[in-house]
PDB file with SEQRES, HELIX, SHEET and CRYST1 records, atoms N, CA, C and O in Angstrom:
SEQRES   1 A   87  GLU THR THR ALA ASP PHE GLU LYS THR PHE THR PHE MET          
SEQRES   2 A   87  LYS GLU LEU LYS CYS GLU GLU THR ASP LEU ALA CYS LEU          
SEQRES   3 A   87  THR PRO TYR PRO GLY THR GLU PHE TYR GLU ASN LYS GLU          
SEQRES   4 A   87  GLU GLU GLY ILE LYS ILE VAL ASP HIS ASP LEU GLU LYS          
SEQRES   5 A   87  PHE ASN GLY LEU PHE PRO LEU ILE SER GLY LYS THR PHE          
SEQRES   6 A   87  GLN ARG GLU ASP LEU ALA LYS TYR MET MET LEU PHE LEU          
SEQRES   7 A   87  ASN GLU TYR ASN ASP GLU TYR PRO GLY                          
HELIX    1 AA1 THR A    3  LEU A   16  1                                  14    
HELIX    2 AA2 GLU A   33  GLU A   36  1                                   4    
HELIX    3 AA3 LEU A   50  LYS A   52  5                                   3    
HELIX    4 AA4 ARG A   67  GLU A   84  1                                  18    
SHEET    1 AA1 2 LYS A  44  ILE A  45  0                                        
SHEET    2 AA1 2 ILE A  60  SER A  61 -1                                        
CRYST1    1.000    1.000    1.000  90.00  90.00  90.00 P 1           1          
ATOM      1  N   GLU A   1       0.830  -1.184   0.000  1.00  0.00           N  
ATOM      2  CA  GLU A   1       0.000   0.000   0.000  1.00  0.00           C  
ATOM      3  C   GLU A   1       0.871   1.243   0.000  1.00  0.00           C  
ATOM      4  O   GLU A   1       2.033   1.216   0.407  1.00  0.00           O  
ATOM      5  N   THR A   2       0.284   2.320  -0.463  1.00  0.00           N  
ATOM      6  CA  THR A   2       0.953   3.613  -0.434  1.00  0.00           C  
ATOM      7  C   THR A   2       0.239   4.507   0.567  1.00  0.00           C  
ATOM      8  O   THR A   2      -0.826   4.156   1.074  1.00  0.00           O  
ATOM      9  N   THR A   3       0.826   5.659   0.848  1.00  0.00           N  
ATOM     10  CA  THR A   3       0.149   6.585   1.758  1.00  0.00           C  
ATOM     11  C   THR A   3      -1.179   7.046   1.157  1.00  0.00           C  
ATOM     12  O   THR A   3      -2.124   7.316   1.898  1.00  0.00           O  
ATOM     13  N   ALA A   4      -1.265   7.138  -0.160  1.00  0.00           N  
ATOM     14  CA  ALA A   4      -2.546   7.481  -0.804  1.00  0.00           C  
ATOM     15  C   ALA A   4      -3.584   6.393  -0.533  1.00  0.00           C  
ATOM     16  O   ALA A   4      -4.759   6.698  -0.331  1.00  0.00           O  
ATOM     17  N   ASP A   5      -3.164   5.139  -0.527  1.00  0.00           N  
ATOM     18  CA  ASP A   5      -4.077   4.037  -0.197  1.00  0.00           C  
ATOM     19  C   ASP A   5      -4.567   4.151   1.242  1.00  0.00           C  
ATOM     20  O   ASP A   5      -5.742   3.912   1.521  1.00  0.00           O  
ATOM     21  N   PHE A   6      -3.669   4.516   2.158  1.00  0.00           N  
ATOM     22  CA  PHE A   6      -4.074   4.696   3.556  1.00  0.00           C  
ATOM     23  C   PHE A   6      -5.168   5.755   3.648  1.00  0.00           C  
ATOM     24  O   PHE A   6      -6.177   5.564   4.327  1.00  0.00           O  
ATOM     25  N   GLU A   7      -4.954   6.878   2.952  1.00  0.00           N  
ATOM     26  CA  GLU A   7      -5.929   7.968   2.998  1.00  0.00           C  
ATOM     27  C   GLU A   7      -7.280   7.529   2.433  1.00  0.00           C  
ATOM     28  O   GLU A   7      -8.321   7.864   2.998  1.00  0.00           O  
ATOM     29  N   LYS A   8      -7.276   6.793   1.339  1.00  0.00           N  
ATOM     30  CA  LYS A   8      -8.528   6.293   0.756  1.00  0.00           C  
ATOM     31  C   LYS A   8      -9.244   5.354   1.726  1.00  0.00           C  
ATOM     32  O   LYS A   8     -10.462   5.427   1.885  1.00  0.00           O  
ATOM     33  N   THR A   9      -8.488   4.483   2.365  1.00  0.00           N  
ATOM     34  CA  THR A   9      -9.081   3.547   3.326  1.00  0.00           C  
ATOM     35  C   THR A   9      -9.723   4.299   4.479  1.00  0.00           C  
ATOM     36  O   THR A   9     -10.847   3.987   4.871  1.00  0.00           O  
ATOM     37  N   PHE A  10      -9.027   5.282   5.026  1.00  0.00           N  
ATOM     38  CA  PHE A  10      -9.561   6.026   6.166  1.00  0.00           C  
ATOM     39  C   PHE A  10     -10.768   6.864   5.768  1.00  0.00           C  
ATOM     40  O   PHE A  10     -11.710   6.999   6.549  1.00  0.00           O  
ATOM     41  N   THR A  11     -10.754   7.423   4.575  1.00  0.00           N  
ATOM     42  CA  THR A  11     -11.920   8.171   4.094  1.00  0.00           C  
ATOM     43  C   THR A  11     -13.120   7.239   4.001  1.00  0.00           C  
ATOM     44  O   THR A  11     -14.222   7.597   4.419  1.00  0.00           O  
ATOM     45  N   PHE A  12     -12.912   6.056   3.460  1.00  0.00           N  
ATOM     46  CA  PHE A  12     -13.991   5.076   3.351  1.00  0.00           C  
ATOM     47  C   PHE A  12     -14.500   4.665   4.729  1.00  0.00           C  
ATOM     48  O   PHE A  12     -15.710   4.561   4.934  1.00  0.00           O  
ATOM     49  N   MET A  13     -13.602   4.434   5.665  1.00  0.00           N  
ATOM     50  CA  MET A  13     -14.013   4.038   7.011  1.00  0.00           C  
ATOM     51  C   MET A  13     -14.869   5.128   7.657  1.00  0.00           C  
ATOM     52  O   MET A  13     -15.857   4.826   8.325  1.00  0.00           O  
ATOM     53  N   LYS A  14     -14.497   6.372   7.461  1.00  0.00           N  
ATOM     54  CA  LYS A  14     -15.282   7.473   8.025  1.00  0.00           C  
ATOM     55  C   LYS A  14     -16.656   7.557   7.363  1.00  0.00           C  
ATOM     56  O   LYS A  14     -17.651   7.846   8.028  1.00  0.00           O  
ATOM     57  N   GLU A  15     -16.711   7.308   6.062  1.00  0.00           N  
ATOM     58  CA  GLU A  15     -17.992   7.350   5.349  1.00  0.00           C  
ATOM     59  C   GLU A  15     -18.958   6.292   5.866  1.00  0.00           C  
ATOM     60  O   GLU A  15     -20.173   6.480   5.792  1.00  0.00           O  
ATOM     61  N   LEU A  16     -18.446   5.192   6.385  1.00  0.00           N  
ATOM     62  CA  LEU A  16     -19.298   4.127   6.909  1.00  0.00           C  
ATOM     63  C   LEU A  16     -20.027   4.547   8.179  1.00  0.00           C  
ATOM     64  O   LEU A  16     -21.091   4.012   8.491  1.00  0.00           O  
ATOM     65  N   LYS A  17     -19.461   5.502   8.914  1.00  0.00           N  
ATOM     66  CA  LYS A  17     -20.053   6.023  10.152  1.00  0.00           C  
ATOM     67  C   LYS A  17     -20.404   4.903  11.134  1.00  0.00           C  
ATOM     68  O   LYS A  17     -21.497   4.875  11.700  1.00  0.00           O  
ATOM     69  N   CYS A  18     -19.476   4.001  11.321  1.00  0.00           N  
ATOM     70  CA  CYS A  18     -19.669   2.909  12.276  1.00  0.00           C  
ATOM     71  C   CYS A  18     -19.629   3.454  13.700  1.00  0.00           C  
ATOM     72  O   CYS A  18     -18.931   4.426  13.990  1.00  0.00           O  
ATOM     73  N   GLU A  19     -20.379   2.818  14.570  1.00  0.00           N  
ATOM     74  CA  GLU A  19     -20.349   3.229  15.969  1.00  0.00           C  
ATOM     75  C   GLU A  19     -19.011   2.897  16.612  1.00  0.00           C  
ATOM     76  O   GLU A  19     -18.549   3.615  17.498  1.00  0.00           O  
ATOM     77  N   GLU A  20     -18.398   1.826  16.176  1.00  0.00           N  
ATOM     78  CA  GLU A  20     -17.101   1.423  16.705  1.00  0.00           C  
ATOM     79  C   GLU A  20     -16.204   1.014  15.551  1.00  0.00           C  
ATOM     80  O   GLU A  20     -16.668   0.552  14.508  1.00  0.00           O  
ATOM     81  N   THR A  21     -14.936   1.192  15.758  1.00  0.00           N  
ATOM     82  CA  THR A  21     -13.969   0.750  14.766  1.00  0.00           C  
ATOM     83  C   THR A  21     -12.716   0.270  15.483  1.00  0.00           C  
ATOM     84  O   THR A  21     -12.481   0.610  16.642  1.00  0.00           O  
ATOM     85  N   ASP A  22     -11.934  -0.507  14.796  1.00  0.00           N  
ATOM     86  CA  ASP A  22     -10.694  -1.009  15.370  1.00  0.00           C  
ATOM     87  C   ASP A  22      -9.665  -1.076  14.254  1.00  0.00           C  
ATOM     88  O   ASP A  22      -9.995  -1.383  13.108  1.00  0.00           O  
ATOM     89  N   LEU A  23      -8.457  -0.796  14.585  1.00  0.00           N  
ATOM     90  CA  LEU A  23      -7.362  -0.889  13.632  1.00  0.00           C  
ATOM     91  C   LEU A  23      -6.338  -1.871  14.166  1.00  0.00           C  
ATOM     92  O   LEU A  23      -6.124  -1.975  15.374  1.00  0.00           O  
ATOM     93  N   ALA A  24      -5.718  -2.579  13.262  1.00  0.00           N  
ATOM     94  CA  ALA A  24      -4.627  -3.470  13.645  1.00  0.00           C  
ATOM     95  C   ALA A  24      -3.560  -3.398  12.562  1.00  0.00           C  
ATOM     96  O   ALA A  24      -3.865  -3.280  11.376  1.00  0.00           O  
ATOM     97  N   CYS A  25      -2.333  -3.468  12.980  1.00  0.00           N  
ATOM     98  CA  CYS A  25      -1.210  -3.462  12.043  1.00  0.00           C  
ATOM     99  C   CYS A  25      -0.911  -4.889  11.602  1.00  0.00           C  
ATOM    100  O   CYS A  25      -0.887  -5.817  12.411  1.00  0.00           O  
ATOM    101  N   LEU A  26      -0.689  -5.037  10.322  1.00  0.00           N  
ATOM    102  CA  LEU A  26      -0.256  -6.334   9.817  1.00  0.00           C  
ATOM    103  C   LEU A  26       1.083  -6.662  10.472  1.00  0.00           C  
ATOM    104  O   LEU A  26       2.038  -5.891  10.377  1.00  0.00           O  
ATOM    105  N   THR A  27       1.139  -7.799  11.125  1.00  0.00           N  
ATOM    106  CA  THR A  27       2.322  -8.171  11.899  1.00  0.00           C  
ATOM    107  C   THR A  27       2.868  -9.499  11.393  1.00  0.00           C  
ATOM    108  O   THR A  27       2.148 -10.498  11.380  1.00  0.00           O  
ATOM    109  N   PRO A  28       4.122  -9.524  10.978  1.00  0.00           N  
ATOM    110  CA  PRO A  28       4.725 -10.758  10.473  1.00  0.00           C  
ATOM    111  C   PRO A  28       5.190 -11.664  11.612  1.00  0.00           C  
ATOM    112  O   PRO A  28       6.355 -11.636  12.008  1.00  0.00           O  
ATOM    113  N   TYR A  29       4.268 -12.459  12.127  1.00  0.00           N  
ATOM    114  CA  TYR A  29       4.609 -13.364  13.224  1.00  0.00           C  
ATOM    115  C   TYR A  29       5.543 -14.461  12.733  1.00  0.00           C  
ATOM    116  O   TYR A  29       5.296 -15.065  11.689  1.00  0.00           O  
ATOM    117  N   PRO A  30       6.629 -14.725  13.485  1.00  0.00           N  
ATOM    118  CA  PRO A  30       7.527 -15.817  13.103  1.00  0.00           C  
ATOM    119  C   PRO A  30       6.760 -17.126  12.947  1.00  0.00           C  
ATOM    120  O   PRO A  30       5.897 -17.466  13.755  1.00  0.00           O  
ATOM    121  N   GLY A  31       7.102 -17.848  11.880  1.00  0.00           N  
ATOM    122  CA  GLY A  31       6.456 -19.124  11.610  1.00  0.00           C  
ATOM    123  C   GLY A  31       5.283 -19.026  10.654  1.00  0.00           C  
ATOM    124  O   GLY A  31       4.775 -20.048  10.192  1.00  0.00           O  
ATOM    125  N   THR A  32       4.836 -17.788  10.343  1.00  0.00           N  
ATOM    126  CA  THR A  32       3.720 -17.632   9.408  1.00  0.00           C  
ATOM    127  C   THR A  32       4.239 -17.497   7.983  1.00  0.00           C  
ATOM    128  O   THR A  32       5.412 -17.198   7.760  1.00  0.00           O  
ATOM    129  N   GLU A  33       3.357 -17.720   7.031  1.00  0.00           N  
ATOM    130  CA  GLU A  33       3.718 -17.580   5.622  1.00  0.00           C  
ATOM    131  C   GLU A  33       4.166 -16.150   5.321  1.00  0.00           C  
ATOM    132  O   GLU A  33       5.132 -15.937   4.587  1.00  0.00           O  
ATOM    133  N   PHE A  34       3.461 -15.174   5.891  1.00  0.00           N  
ATOM    134  CA  PHE A  34       3.833 -13.774   5.671  1.00  0.00           C  
ATOM    135  C   PHE A  34       5.256 -13.499   6.163  1.00  0.00           C  
ATOM    136  O   PHE A  34       6.029 -12.818   5.489  1.00  0.00           O  
ATOM    137  N   TYR A  35       5.590 -14.020   7.315  1.00  0.00           N  
ATOM    138  CA  TYR A  35       6.937 -13.835   7.865  1.00  0.00           C  
ATOM    139  C   TYR A  35       7.977 -14.463   6.937  1.00  0.00           C  
ATOM    140  O   TYR A  35       9.007 -13.854   6.648  1.00  0.00           O  
ATOM    141  N   GLU A  36       7.703 -15.669   6.478  1.00  0.00           N  
ATOM    142  CA  GLU A  36       8.660 -16.383   5.636  1.00  0.00           C  
ATOM    143  C   GLU A  36       8.852 -15.699   4.283  1.00  0.00           C  
ATOM    144  O   GLU A  36       9.934 -15.784   3.703  1.00  0.00           O  
ATOM    145  N   ASN A  37       7.821 -15.021   3.771  1.00  0.00           N  
ATOM    146  CA  ASN A  37       7.871 -14.415   2.436  1.00  0.00           C  
ATOM    147  C   ASN A  37       8.020 -12.901   2.461  1.00  0.00           C  
ATOM    148  O   ASN A  37       7.859 -12.257   1.424  1.00  0.00           O  
ATOM    149  N   LYS A  38       8.320 -12.321   3.604  1.00  0.00           N  
ATOM    150  CA  LYS A  38       8.329 -10.862   3.730  1.00  0.00           C  
ATOM    151  C   LYS A  38       9.325 -10.191   2.784  1.00  0.00           C  
ATOM    152  O   LYS A  38       9.015  -9.149   2.208  1.00  0.00           O  
ATOM    153  N   GLU A  39      10.509 -10.768   2.617  1.00  0.00           N  
ATOM    154  CA  GLU A  39      11.499 -10.157   1.731  1.00  0.00           C  
ATOM    155  C   GLU A  39      11.008 -10.131   0.289  1.00  0.00           C  
ATOM    156  O   GLU A  39      11.221  -9.148  -0.422  1.00  0.00           O  
ATOM    157  N   GLU A  40      10.352 -11.206  -0.148  1.00  0.00           N  
ATOM    158  CA  GLU A  40       9.812 -11.266  -1.508  1.00  0.00           C  
ATOM    159  C   GLU A  40       8.773 -10.177  -1.743  1.00  0.00           C  
ATOM    160  O   GLU A  40       8.607  -9.700  -2.866  1.00  0.00           O  
ATOM    161  N   GLU A  41       8.074  -9.787  -0.682  1.00  0.00           N  
ATOM    162  CA  GLU A  41       7.038  -8.755  -0.767  1.00  0.00           C  
ATOM    163  C   GLU A  41       7.601  -7.357  -0.510  1.00  0.00           C  
ATOM    164  O   GLU A  41       6.864  -6.372  -0.533  1.00  0.00           O  
ATOM    165  N   GLY A  42       8.907  -7.278  -0.267  1.00  0.00           N  
ATOM    166  CA  GLY A  42       9.532  -5.988  -0.007  1.00  0.00           C  
ATOM    167  C   GLY A  42       9.275  -5.454   1.387  1.00  0.00           C  
ATOM    168  O   GLY A  42       9.348  -4.247   1.619  1.00  0.00           O  
ATOM    169  N   ILE A  43       8.975  -6.348   2.317  1.00  0.00           N  
ATOM    170  CA  ILE A  43       8.665  -5.966   3.695  1.00  0.00           C  
ATOM    171  C   ILE A  43       9.899  -6.174   4.568  1.00  0.00           C  
ATOM    172  O   ILE A  43      10.567  -7.204   4.486  1.00  0.00           O  
ATOM    173  N   LYS A  44      10.186  -5.190   5.395  1.00  0.00           N  
ATOM    174  CA  LYS A  44      11.307  -5.283   6.323  1.00  0.00           C  
ATOM    175  C   LYS A  44      10.791  -5.025   7.733  1.00  0.00           C  
ATOM    176  O   LYS A  44      10.103  -4.036   7.983  1.00  0.00           O  
ATOM    177  N   ILE A  45      11.133  -5.927   8.648  1.00  0.00           N  
ATOM    178  CA  ILE A  45      10.795  -5.712  10.055  1.00  0.00           C  
ATOM    179  C   ILE A  45      11.801  -4.705  10.607  1.00  0.00           C  
ATOM    180  O   ILE A  45      13.009  -4.937  10.560  1.00  0.00           O  
ATOM    181  N   VAL A  46      11.300  -3.592  11.127  1.00  0.00           N  
ATOM    182  CA  VAL A  46      12.192  -2.550  11.633  1.00  0.00           C  
ATOM    183  C   VAL A  46      12.187  -2.472  13.154  1.00  0.00           C  
ATOM    184  O   VAL A  46      12.957  -1.710  13.738  1.00  0.00           O  
ATOM    185  N   ASP A  47      11.332  -3.247  13.794  1.00  0.00           N  
ATOM    186  CA  ASP A  47      11.312  -3.313  15.258  1.00  0.00           C  
ATOM    187  C   ASP A  47      11.126  -4.776  15.638  1.00  0.00           C  
ATOM    188  O   ASP A  47      10.093  -5.373  15.334  1.00  0.00           O  
ATOM    189  N   HIS A  48      12.111  -5.345  16.292  1.00  0.00           N  
ATOM    190  CA  HIS A  48      12.093  -6.772  16.626  1.00  0.00           C  
ATOM    191  C   HIS A  48      11.707  -7.038  18.077  1.00  0.00           C  
ATOM    192  O   HIS A  48      11.901  -8.147  18.575  1.00  0.00           O  
ATOM    193  N   ASP A  49      11.168  -6.041  18.755  1.00  0.00           N  
ATOM    194  CA  ASP A  49      10.736  -6.192  20.145  1.00  0.00           C  
ATOM    195  C   ASP A  49       9.496  -7.085  20.167  1.00  0.00           C  
ATOM    196  O   ASP A  49       8.413  -6.652  19.774  1.00  0.00           O  
ATOM    197  N   LEU A  50       9.652  -8.323  20.622  1.00  0.00           N  
ATOM    198  CA  LEU A  50       8.553  -9.290  20.586  1.00  0.00           C  
ATOM    199  C   LEU A  50       7.348  -8.857  21.411  1.00  0.00           C  
ATOM    200  O   LEU A  50       6.237  -9.319  21.150  1.00  0.00           O  
ATOM    201  N   GLU A  51       7.531  -7.993  22.392  1.00  0.00           N  
ATOM    202  CA  GLU A  51       6.392  -7.494  23.166  1.00  0.00           C  
ATOM    203  C   GLU A  51       5.466  -6.636  22.307  1.00  0.00           C  
ATOM    204  O   GLU A  51       4.299  -6.443  22.649  1.00  0.00           O  
ATOM    205  N   LYS A  52       5.986  -6.125  21.194  1.00  0.00           N  
ATOM    206  CA  LYS A  52       5.178  -5.291  20.294  1.00  0.00           C  
ATOM    207  C   LYS A  52       4.538  -6.103  19.167  1.00  0.00           C  
ATOM    208  O   LYS A  52       3.833  -5.536  18.332  1.00  0.00           O  
ATOM    209  N   PHE A  53       4.764  -7.393  19.127  1.00  0.00           N  
ATOM    210  CA  PHE A  53       4.171  -8.246  18.093  1.00  0.00           C  
ATOM    211  C   PHE A  53       2.740  -8.587  18.501  1.00  0.00           C  
ATOM    212  O   PHE A  53       2.428  -9.739  18.804  1.00  0.00           O  
ATOM    213  N   ASN A  54       1.878  -7.579  18.505  1.00  0.00           N  
ATOM    214  CA  ASN A  54       0.502  -7.771  18.962  1.00  0.00           C  
ATOM    215  C   ASN A  54      -0.533  -7.070  18.084  1.00  0.00           C  
ATOM    216  O   ASN A  54      -1.715  -7.048  18.426  1.00  0.00           O  
ATOM    217  N   GLY A  55      -0.108  -6.502  16.966  1.00  0.00           N  
ATOM    218  CA  GLY A  55      -1.036  -5.830  16.066  1.00  0.00           C  
ATOM    219  C   GLY A  55      -1.302  -4.379  16.410  1.00  0.00           C  
ATOM    220  O   GLY A  55      -1.992  -3.685  15.663  1.00  0.00           O  
ATOM    221  N   LEU A  56      -0.771  -3.908  17.525  1.00  0.00           N  
ATOM    222  CA  LEU A  56      -1.018  -2.528  17.938  1.00  0.00           C  
ATOM    223  C   LEU A  56       0.070  -1.561  17.499  1.00  0.00           C  
ATOM    224  O   LEU A  56      -0.161  -0.354  17.418  1.00  0.00           O  
ATOM    225  N   PHE A  57       1.252  -2.086  17.218  1.00  0.00           N  
ATOM    226  CA  PHE A  57       2.392  -1.245  16.871  1.00  0.00           C  
ATOM    227  C   PHE A  57       2.843  -1.530  15.441  1.00  0.00           C  
ATOM    228  O   PHE A  57       2.975  -2.693  15.061  1.00  0.00           O  
ATOM    229  N   PRO A  58       3.081  -0.493  14.647  1.00  0.00           N  
ATOM    230  CA  PRO A  58       3.659  -0.719  13.320  1.00  0.00           C  
ATOM    231  C   PRO A  58       5.100  -1.209  13.472  1.00  0.00           C  
ATOM    232  O   PRO A  58       5.930  -0.532  14.080  1.00  0.00           O  
ATOM    233  N   LEU A  59       5.385  -2.366  12.928  1.00  0.00           N  
ATOM    234  CA  LEU A  59       6.715  -2.967  13.051  1.00  0.00           C  
ATOM    235  C   LEU A  59       7.432  -3.089  11.718  1.00  0.00           C  
ATOM    236  O   LEU A  59       8.604  -3.464  11.679  1.00  0.00           O  
ATOM    237  N   ILE A  60       6.744  -2.777  10.622  1.00  0.00           N  
ATOM    238  CA  ILE A  60       7.297  -3.043   9.300  1.00  0.00           C  
ATOM    239  C   ILE A  60       7.367  -1.776   8.451  1.00  0.00           C  
ATOM    240  O   ILE A  60       6.639  -0.808   8.667  1.00  0.00           O  
ATOM    241  N   SER A  61       8.270  -1.825   7.481  1.00  0.00           N  
ATOM    242  CA  SER A  61       8.343  -0.844   6.408  1.00  0.00           C  
ATOM    243  C   SER A  61       8.297  -1.625   5.107  1.00  0.00           C  
ATOM    244  O   SER A  61       8.654  -2.803   5.066  1.00  0.00           O  
ATOM    245  N   GLY A  62       7.858  -0.966   4.047  1.00  0.00           N  
ATOM    246  CA  GLY A  62       7.759  -1.630   2.755  1.00  0.00           C  
ATOM    247  C   GLY A  62       8.345  -0.783   1.649  1.00  0.00           C  
ATOM    248  O   GLY A  62       8.997   0.230   1.904  1.00  0.00           O  
ATOM    249  N   LYS A  63       8.112  -1.201   0.423  1.00  0.00           N  
ATOM    250  CA  LYS A  63       8.630  -0.477  -0.738  1.00  0.00           C  
ATOM    251  C   LYS A  63       8.007   0.912  -0.863  1.00  0.00           C  
ATOM    252  O   LYS A  63       8.666   1.849  -1.312  1.00  0.00           O  
ATOM    253  N   THR A  64       6.740   1.048  -0.467  1.00  0.00           N  
ATOM    254  CA  THR A  64       6.015   2.298  -0.705  1.00  0.00           C  
ATOM    255  C   THR A  64       5.608   3.025   0.567  1.00  0.00           C  
ATOM    256  O   THR A  64       4.901   4.030   0.498  1.00  0.00           O  
ATOM    257  N   PHE A  65       6.036   2.545   1.719  1.00  0.00           N  
ATOM    258  CA  PHE A  65       5.694   3.201   2.982  1.00  0.00           C  
ATOM    259  C   PHE A  65       6.755   2.897   4.029  1.00  0.00           C  
ATOM    260  O   PHE A  65       7.492   1.916   3.930  1.00  0.00           O  
ATOM    261  N   GLN A  66       6.813   3.741   5.009  1.00  0.00           N  
ATOM    262  CA  GLN A  66       7.698   3.545   6.148  1.00  0.00           C  
ATOM    263  C   GLN A  66       6.860   3.290   7.394  1.00  0.00           C  
ATOM    264  O   GLN A  66       5.685   3.652   7.452  1.00  0.00           O  
ATOM    265  N   ARG A  67       7.463   2.676   8.366  1.00  0.00           N  
ATOM    266  CA  ARG A  67       6.783   2.409   9.634  1.00  0.00           C  
ATOM    267  C   ARG A  67       6.172   3.687  10.203  1.00  0.00           C  
ATOM    268  O   ARG A  67       5.063   3.663  10.737  1.00  0.00           O  
ATOM    269  N   GLU A  68       6.886   4.790  10.091  1.00  0.00           N  
ATOM    270  CA  GLU A  68       6.394   6.068  10.604  1.00  0.00           C  
ATOM    271  C   GLU A  68       5.116   6.496   9.897  1.00  0.00           C  
ATOM    272  O   GLU A  68       4.251   7.121  10.511  1.00  0.00           O  
ATOM    273  N   ASP A  69       4.985   6.168   8.613  1.00  0.00           N  
ATOM    274  CA  ASP A  69       3.749   6.469   7.875  1.00  0.00           C  
ATOM    275  C   ASP A  69       2.571   5.726   8.499  1.00  0.00           C  
ATOM    276  O   ASP A  69       1.506   6.304   8.715  1.00  0.00           O  
ATOM    277  N   LEU A  70       2.771   4.447   8.785  1.00  0.00           N  
ATOM    278  CA  LEU A  70       1.702   3.652   9.396  1.00  0.00           C  
ATOM    279  C   LEU A  70       1.287   4.240  10.736  1.00  0.00           C  
ATOM    280  O   LEU A  70       0.097   4.392  11.013  1.00  0.00           O  
ATOM    281  N   ALA A  71       2.268   4.568  11.563  1.00  0.00           N  
ATOM    282  CA  ALA A  71       1.970   5.123  12.887  1.00  0.00           C  
ATOM    283  C   ALA A  71       1.226   6.446  12.757  1.00  0.00           C  
ATOM    284  O   ALA A  71       0.264   6.695  13.483  1.00  0.00           O  
ATOM    285  N   LYS A  72       1.669   7.289  11.840  1.00  0.00           N  
ATOM    286  CA  LYS A  72       1.034   8.598  11.644  1.00  0.00           C  
ATOM    287  C   LYS A  72      -0.422   8.448  11.231  1.00  0.00           C  
ATOM    288  O   LYS A  72      -1.300   9.090  11.807  1.00  0.00           O  
ATOM    289  N   TYR A  73      -0.680   7.615  10.247  1.00  0.00           N  
ATOM    290  CA  TYR A  73      -2.049   7.460   9.760  1.00  0.00           C  
ATOM    291  C   TYR A  73      -2.946   6.770  10.783  1.00  0.00           C  
ATOM    292  O   TYR A  73      -4.131   7.088  10.879  1.00  0.00           O  
ATOM    293  N   MET A  74      -2.402   5.842  11.536  1.00  0.00           N  
ATOM    294  CA  MET A  74      -3.208   5.219  12.597  1.00  0.00           C  
ATOM    295  C   MET A  74      -3.632   6.258  13.629  1.00  0.00           C  
ATOM    296  O   MET A  74      -4.800   6.312  14.014  1.00  0.00           O  
ATOM    297  N   MET A  75      -2.693   7.078  14.076  1.00  0.00           N  
ATOM    298  CA  MET A  75      -3.012   8.092  15.083  1.00  0.00           C  
ATOM    299  C   MET A  75      -3.962   9.145  14.526  1.00  0.00           C  
ATOM    300  O   MET A  75      -4.898   9.556  15.213  1.00  0.00           O  
ATOM    301  N   LEU A  76      -3.736   9.586  13.296  1.00  0.00           N  
ATOM    302  CA  LEU A  76      -4.630  10.572  12.686  1.00  0.00           C  
ATOM    303  C   LEU A  76      -6.054  10.045  12.619  1.00  0.00           C  
ATOM    304  O   LEU A  76      -7.005  10.740  12.975  1.00  0.00           O  
ATOM    305  N   PHE A  77      -6.186   8.811  12.158  1.00  0.00           N  
ATOM    306  CA  PHE A  77      -7.528   8.252  12.034  1.00  0.00           C  
ATOM    307  C   PHE A  77      -8.183   8.088  13.396  1.00  0.00           C  
ATOM    308  O   PHE A  77      -9.331   8.492  13.585  1.00  0.00           O  
ATOM    309  N   LEU A  78      -7.473   7.505  14.337  1.00  0.00           N  
ATOM    310  CA  LEU A  78      -8.065   7.278  15.656  1.00  0.00           C  
ATOM    311  C   LEU A  78      -8.466   8.590  16.321  1.00  0.00           C  
ATOM    312  O   LEU A  78      -9.539   8.681  16.917  1.00  0.00           O  
ATOM    313  N   ASN A  79      -7.619   9.597  16.223  1.00  0.00           N  
ATOM    314  CA  ASN A  79      -7.954  10.897  16.809  1.00  0.00           C  
ATOM    315  C   ASN A  79      -9.153  11.524  16.116  1.00  0.00           C  
ATOM    316  O   ASN A  79     -10.070  12.009  16.778  1.00  0.00           O  
ATOM    317  N   GLU A  80      -9.154  11.520  14.795  1.00  0.00           N  
ATOM    318  CA  GLU A  80     -10.253  12.124  14.045  1.00  0.00           C  
ATOM    319  C   GLU A  80     -11.547  11.348  14.239  1.00  0.00           C  
ATOM    320  O   GLU A  80     -12.607  11.941  14.440  1.00  0.00           O  
ATOM    321  N   TYR A  81     -11.464  10.035  14.180  1.00  0.00           N  
ATOM    322  CA  TYR A  81     -12.661   9.213  14.317  1.00  0.00           C  
ATOM    323  C   TYR A  81     -13.262   9.366  15.704  1.00  0.00           C  
ATOM    324  O   TYR A  81     -14.478   9.497  15.844  1.00  0.00           O  
ATOM    325  N   ASN A  82     -12.423   9.350  16.727  1.00  0.00           N  
ATOM    326  CA  ASN A  82     -12.925   9.473  18.095  1.00  0.00           C  
ATOM    327  C   ASN A  82     -13.518  10.848  18.362  1.00  0.00           C  
ATOM    328  O   ASN A  82     -14.467  10.968  19.137  1.00  0.00           O  
ATOM    329  N   ASP A  83     -12.976  11.890  17.732  1.00  0.00           N  
ATOM    330  CA  ASP A  83     -13.549  13.231  17.879  1.00  0.00           C  
ATOM    331  C   ASP A  83     -14.907  13.322  17.201  1.00  0.00           C  
ATOM    332  O   ASP A  83     -15.827  13.962  17.710  1.00  0.00           O  
ATOM    333  N   GLU A  84     -15.021  12.667  16.038  1.00  0.00           N  
ATOM    334  CA  GLU A  84     -16.251  12.753  15.253  1.00  0.00           C  
ATOM    335  C   GLU A  84     -17.352  11.853  15.798  1.00  0.00           C  
ATOM    336  O   GLU A  84     -18.530  12.206  15.748  1.00  0.00           O  
ATOM    337  N   TYR A  85     -16.969  10.695  16.315  1.00  0.00           N  
ATOM    338  CA  TYR A  85     -17.942   9.711  16.800  1.00  0.00           C  
ATOM    339  C   TYR A  85     -17.582   9.274  18.214  1.00  0.00           C  
ATOM    340  O   TYR A  85     -17.203   8.122  18.423  1.00  0.00           O  
ATOM    341  N   PRO A  86     -17.695  10.174  19.188  1.00  0.00           N  
ATOM    342  CA  PRO A  86     -17.308   9.801  20.554  1.00  0.00           C  
ATOM    343  C   PRO A  86     -18.187   8.684  21.098  1.00  0.00           C  
ATOM    344  O   PRO A  86     -19.385   8.619  20.823  1.00  0.00           O  
ATOM    345  N   GLY A  87     -17.559   7.807  21.878  1.00  0.00           N  
ATOM    346  CA  GLY A  87     -18.267   6.667  22.452  1.00  0.00           C  
ATOM    347  C   GLY A  87     -19.137   7.093  23.542  1.00  0.00           C  
ATOM    348  O   GLY A  87     -19.816   6.265  24.149  1.00  0.00           O  
TER     349      GLY A  87                                                      
END                                                                             
């Protein structure tokens, strides 16, 4: 995905006007097919702290995005969504 893809996804999620939403980061767990094929997909694990292998923290960078991009868009969406649709 690219940062433009992230923006399109978040725009679509907001248009749905769901009462609740959840985000999770794609995480290459050791032993999974994704983990084994990450290099072929251009994915690099940039944080190897196993305590963060839980879907909550961006741990990867790719050909078209950096880990910081993922973190930025996750925070932007969560902040904007929570302001617009408070629980």
